Wavefront OBJ file of the C-alpha trace (Angstrom):
o trace
v -11.757 -12.236 -7.199
v -15.743 -12.183 -7.524
v -17.053 -10.899 -10.647
v -19.281 -8.466 -9.332
v -16.759 -6.460 -8.059
v -14.439 -6.433 -10.931
v -14.891 -3.477 -11.856
v -13.720 -1.895 -8.986
v -10.902 -4.115 -9.123
v -10.027 -2.364 -12.332
v -10.085 0.565 -10.928
v -7.768 0.621 -7.758
v -4.775 1.368 -10.151
v -6.000 4.218 -11.327
v -7.408 5.342 -7.983
v -3.112 4.456 -7.123
v -1.835 6.818 -9.032
v -4.318 10.001 -8.382
v -4.040 9.721 -4.899
v 0.298 9.155 -5.441
v 2.696 11.525 -3.852
v 2.725 14.299 -6.281
v 6.726 13.516 -6.968
v 5.413 10.308 -8.400
v 2.629 11.681 -10.932
v 5.206 11.555 -14.054
v 5.507 9.158 -16.530
v 7.094 6.485 -16.048
v 6.717 6.883 -12.173
v 2.936 6.759 -12.066
v 2.541 4.247 -14.486
v 4.577 2.161 -12.306
v 3.876 3.059 -8.938
v 0.068 0.729 -8.656
v 2.751 -2.329 -9.518
v 4.393 -1.483 -6.025
v 1.528 -0.559 -4.031
v -1.452 -1.813 -5.641
v -1.258 -4.788 -7.668
v 0.937 -7.150 -5.581
v -1.393 -7.269 -2.665
v -4.477 -8.262 -5.095
v -2.575 -10.761 -6.177
v -1.456 -12.061 -3.019
v -3.926 -11.178 -0.718
v -7.314 -10.428 -2.225
v -9.030 -11.536 0.548
v -7.260 -7.820 2.633
v -8.453 -5.478 0.254
v -11.983 -3.394 0.887
v -12.754 -1.306 -1.666
v -15.552 2.162 -1.110
v -18.737 2.076 -3.217
v -19.976 5.655 -1.917
v -22.888 5.120 -4.335
v -24.121 2.486 -1.710
v -22.469 3.606 1.267
v -20.538 0.557 1.941
v -17.253 -0.822 2.266
v -16.936 -4.226 0.130
v -14.329 -7.062 0.411
v -12.785 -7.662 -3.566
v -12.556 -11.422 -3.172
v -15.277 -12.711 -0.604
v -18.616 -13.415 -2.797
v -20.242 -14.075 0.289
v -20.119 -11.522 2.111
v -23.045 -10.360 3.503
v -21.602 -6.481 3.650
v -21.092 -6.241 0.405
v -23.034 -3.962 -1.761
v -25.027 -5.024 -4.682
v -25.517 -3.005 -7.136
v -29.325 -1.686 -8.891
v -30.859 -4.206 -11.332
v -31.352 -0.707 -13.265
v -28.215 0.951 -13.569
v -24.570 0.426 -14.000
v -22.434 -0.482 -11.058
v -21.407 2.627 -8.605
v -17.329 3.520 -9.302
v -15.185 2.537 -6.368
v -13.770 5.738 -4.788
v -11.199 4.310 -2.276
v -9.782 1.206 -1.350
v -7.697 -0.512 1.650
v -5.262 -3.207 0.973
v -2.470 -5.209 2.540
v -1.131 -7.978 4.472
v -0.982 -9.585 8.051
v 3.010 -11.215 7.412
v 5.006 -9.417 5.759
v 7.520 -11.700 5.787
v 5.432 -14.003 4.211
v 4.065 -11.339 1.737
v 8.052 -10.364 0.773
v 8.674 -14.157 -0.334
v 5.702 -14.455 -2.109
v 5.966 -11.106 -3.935
v 9.583 -12.667 -4.918
v 8.376 -15.731 -5.668
v 4.842 -15.269 -7.237
v 4.812 -12.266 -8.212
v 7.998 -10.912 -9.622
v 7.325 -13.236 -12.773
v 4.357 -12.399 -13.514
v 5.617 -8.370 -14.183
v 5.324 -7.288 -17.462
v 8.883 -7.214 -18.309
v 8.879 -5.624 -21.580
v 6.814 -2.435 -20.172
v 9.408 -2.671 -16.784
v 12.748 -3.927 -17.561
v 14.627 -5.043 -14.364
v 17.233 -2.631 -13.512
v 20.099 -5.320 -14.206
v 18.470 -6.801 -17.341
v 21.334 -4.888 -19.646
v 23.970 -7.109 -18.856
v 26.115 -3.827 -19.533
v 24.276 -1.650 -17.345
v 25.759 -0.863 -13.780
v 24.288 -2.649 -10.774
v 21.033 -0.879 -9.194
v 22.197 2.098 -7.603
v 21.762 2.642 -3.702
v 18.779 3.803 -2.919
v 19.600 7.118 -1.097
v 21.297 8.293 -4.688
v 19.230 11.164 -6.832
v 17.200 8.945 -8.805
v 14.253 10.306 -10.890
v 10.942 8.900 -9.544
v 10.825 6.250 -12.654
v 14.204 5.203 -11.991
v 13.694 4.703 -7.923
v 10.542 2.894 -8.422
v 11.649 0.509 -11.087
v 14.405 -1.022 -8.354
v 11.946 -0.773 -5.536
v 9.571 -3.023 -8.160
v 11.759 -5.150 -8.140
v 13.747 -5.686 -5.540
v 11.825 -5.202 -2.467
v 13.522 -6.211 0.194
v 16.578 -3.955 -0.951
v 15.384 -0.958 -2.397
v 11.173 -1.025 -0.597
v 12.423 -2.248 2.222
v 9.851 -3.952 3.406
v 11.442 -5.990 6.232
v 13.111 -2.906 7.491
v 16.274 -4.787 8.150
v 17.815 -1.858 10.416
v 15.122 -1.904 12.753
v 13.999 -5.909 12.558
v 11.452 -5.060 15.840
v 8.980 -3.009 13.356
v 8.157 -6.299 11.777
v 8.683 -8.068 14.331
v 6.003 -6.540 16.793
v 3.800 -4.935 14.232
v 4.305 -7.995 11.065
v 0.906 -6.791 9.361
v 1.013 -2.969 7.294
v -1.127 -1.655 4.979
v -2.150 0.798 2.131
v -4.951 2.875 1.951
v -6.346 5.579 -0.251
v -9.292 7.807 -0.807
v -9.640 9.755 -3.888
v -9.446 13.603 -2.748
v -13.175 14.366 -2.552
v -14.575 11.400 -0.694
v -12.081 12.725 2.138
v -12.921 13.599 5.875
v -16.596 11.830 5.517
v -15.704 9.180 7.827
v -15.081 6.622 4.904
v -11.535 6.344 5.939
v -12.007 5.001 9.481
v -14.754 2.494 8.484
v -11.908 1.616 5.881
v -9.239 1.013 8.370
v -12.047 -0.622 10.917
v -12.886 -3.688 8.047
v -9.661 -4.312 7.414
v -8.488 -4.728 11.263
v -11.748 -6.748 11.700
v -10.144 -9.242 9.094
v -6.691 -8.875 10.482
v -7.745 -11.246 13.152
v -5.114 -12.099 16.112
v -2.566 -10.106 13.806
v -0.255 -8.608 17.203
v 0.185 -5.352 15.321
v 0.390 -3.168 12.209
v 2.528 -0.844 10.130
v 2.753 1.677 7.578
v 5.304 3.866 6.123
v 3.623 7.285 4.734
v 5.017 10.426 3.019
v 6.780 12.660 6.041
v 5.177 15.680 4.485
v 2.006 14.564 4.586
v 0.740 16.200 7.903
v -3.089 15.628 7.499
v -2.603 11.902 7.143
v -0.463 11.199 10.040
v -3.493 13.391 12.247
v -5.816 10.714 10.248
v -3.885 7.507 11.239
v -3.559 9.391 14.558
v -8.044 9.193 15.150
v -7.703 5.388 13.775
v -5.432 4.155 16.498
v -1.834 4.336 15.009
v 0.961 6.223 16.563
v 4.795 6.653 15.146
v 7.200 4.607 15.737
v 9.137 4.824 19.311
v 12.629 4.393 17.710
v 14.833 6.310 15.822
v 15.249 5.439 12.828
v 17.591 8.201 10.882
v 20.740 8.775 13.237
v 18.933 11.323 14.928
v 19.191 13.543 12.004
v 15.940 15.047 11.980
v 15.287 14.970 16.052
v 12.126 12.957 15.790
v 10.971 9.056 16.722
v 9.744 7.164 13.946
v 10.747 9.307 10.968
v 13.463 7.573 8.355
v 16.634 8.523 6.128
v 14.212 9.667 3.307
v 12.148 11.611 5.413
v 9.337 9.041 5.194
v 7.086 8.620 9.288
v 6.823 4.931 10.344
v 3.359 4.777 12.181
v 2.386 1.660 14.002
v -1.197 -0.123 15.754
v -1.145 -2.795 18.764
v -3.738 -4.810 17.415
v -5.869 -7.023 20.605
l 1 2 3 4 5 6 7 8 9 10 11 12 13 14 15 16 17 18 19 20 21 22 23 24 25 26 27 28 29 30 31 32 33 34 35 36 37 38 39 40 41 42 43 44 45 46 47 48 49 50 51 52 53 54 55 56 57 58 59 60 61 62 63 64 65 66 67 68 69 70 71 72 73 74 75 76 77 78 79 80 81 82 83 84 85 86 87 88 89 90 91 92 93 94 95 96 97 98 99 100 101 102 103 104 105 106 107 108 109 110 111 112 113 114 115 116 117 118 119 120 121 122 123 124 125 126 127 128 129 130 131 132 133 134 135 136 137 138 139 140 141 142 143 144 145 146 147 148 149 150 151 152 153 154 155 156 157 158 159 160 161 162 163 164 165 166 167 168 169 170 171 172 173 174 175 176 177 178 179 180 181 182 183 184 185 186 187 188 189 190 191 192 193 194 195 196 197 198 199 200 201 202 203 204 205 206 207 208 209 210 211 212 213 214 215 216 217 218 219 220 221 222 223 224 225 226 227 228 229 230 231 232 233 234 235 236 237 238 239 240 241 242 243 244 245 246 247
């Protein structure tokens, strides 16, 4: 990671917490969230992380020392705080394998013990049970395949057709200013020849779905909740799957 952007990297977990779904903003869920949706990408795919520095009206890559698009801070002032970011991976299958092999061993197990670390405890409950948010996120943290469902095992065509995925968060005061479009644009440029991108978003965030529509995303065309909602692209948890063809 480029040292001149290290301050921005350190702010990403906080931004993840501030923009999390309201149901996840209490402890311990709010502390676990960045370990699922931000830090693994910085650890495994720093080249695909861009941060938003509105003080210089710029989007800069968090790991590219020679990136000509990176804003340099004036020498007589402190670095402006980053207020948003986009991160992700061009290959969800590879990301998942590396998450298991390389990222999980780095987790602070004393702070966030694996759900089955105590042999007297029952095996992790199915994701569709009524778990407290913190317990549910703890299971997602340590079970990216079974609980995060990164590979979408019931609908593998999602990852086959749209192998990359992303997360984007911008602090509320800086939304609706065109920064989101710029972040997505930079991210897609970095994706190169990736066949397609997908993301999973909270189903009740209507404004977010409208934004994604303006930057080229649409609903995944399949019925993924057994017909419960009568909609395409809405899963059994109420989340919405959005996709974008590339190239």
